[in-house]
N, C-alpha and C positions, 0 to 999 in steps of 0.2 A: 728824448735825450737832448735834442738841440735846445729845447726850452729851457732845461735845467741848466745847460752850459751857458746860456745867456743870463742866468741868474732869475729866471722865472719859475713858477710853480709847474709841475709836470703837466697839469691840464688848465686850460683857461677857465675864468669864471663862467658860469652858467646864467643866461638872462632870458626872461621871457616877459611877455606883457599881455594883458588880459583886461577886459571890460568887466568881467564878474569876479566873484569871490570864491567860486566853487572848485578851485584847484585841490587836488588830492596830495596831501603832505606825504604819503607813502608811495608816490609815483616814482619811477625810476629817475626821473629829472632831479627830484630832491633827495631820494636815498642813495643814488650811486655817486661815487666820488667824493673826495675829500676837499671840495673847492667851494669857494663862495658862490652862493646862489642869490640872484636879484629878481624880484617880481616887480615890474611896473604895472600898476593898475590904475583904472579910472577913479577919480576922486570919490564916486559913489561906492566904490568896492573896498576902499583901504581899510575901513574898520573890520569888514568880514575877512579880508586877506589876512589882517594881523591875527584875528582870532582863530582862523582856520589853519594857518601855517606855523603858528607858534614861532619857535627858533630855528626852523629848518630854512628860512630865508629872510633877506632883508627886503621889506616892503616899501615902495617908493610911490608917492602920489604923482602921476603924470598927466594930470588934468582930466577933463571930461568932455569929449572922449580922450582917450590916451593920444598925447600929443608927441609924435616921433621925435620932433626937434628937441623937446624938453628931455625926452629919454636919452637922446645921443648926447646932449649938453651934459647931462648927470654922468653918463658913462665917461665922457672925455674927462670930467672932473675927477674921476676915480682912476685916471691913468689909462683907461682903454683907448688904444690907438688903432685897433683893427676889430672889425665885428663879422662874423660869418652869420648871415641871416638864413635861417632854414624855416620852412612854414608851408602853408597851403596857399592857394591862389589869392586869398584876400591879404595875407601879409606881403607876398610879393607884389601885388598890385600896389599896396600902400607905399612901399619903398620905392618902386619904380616909378610911379606917377609923380611922387614927390621929388624925384631926381636925387635920392639919397644914396644911391649905389654907385660905387666907382668901378666895379668888376661885376661880370655876370658869368657864372659857370653853368653851362648846360650839358647834360649827359644824355646821349641818344642811345637808347636801348634797342636791341634787335628784335623787337616785336611791336605789335600794334595793340592799342586798346580801342575797341569798337564801340564801347558803351557810351552813348551819347550823354549820359548822366554822370559819367566819371569826372572826378575833379580836373580842372584845367590848371596849367601853371600860373596864368593871371586871369583876372575878371575884366570886366569892362572899366575902361578909364582912358584919361588924356595922358598919353606917354610922351616924355621928350624925345624919345627915340622912335623915328618913323623914316620913310623913304628919303625925306629931306634932311634927316639928321641921323645918320647910321652910326651904329656901334662899330668899334674897330676890333676885327678878328686878331687877336694876340697869339693864340695858341690852339693847336689841334693836336690831340694825342690819344691812342688807344689805351684803355684800362681794362684788361681783361677782354670781354667781348662787348664792352660798350666804348663809346667815343666821347671824350670830354672836349668841348669847344669853350674857350676863354675868351671873352669879350671885355674890351675896356669901354667904359661909358663916359665919353667926354661930356661935360656939362654944356648946355646950350648958352 
């Protein structure tokens, strides 16, 4: 309701990026919600994405490999001022090592995952935040049985 009161659509646009063209046009990402969907893909996957996705999404060439700065510049040109990044360790590593995140929201759950092969939050990389350049803890709050820690990421 707050978005609508501000003159915005009920839901924000959906954005994804990929190096391949094998996205399923029937996936919930594309099928759910009456909002704009944008797929940023590598130059080598543009034709395949157009063919595979048809009219369910706008396909944008983001370089080869996908260049996050190109993607963010295009989103800015479309009026996007805030982006929530969800993904796996590879996506998180790409955004964080490039210094492209302003905030980091971490949720701590009341259980352990003991599988050494389980996905990790980030992969190997040179991160701008380290013991000599720490993130700033802005907020900690419980949400049900988990804890949200919100950090501000000052740019080095």
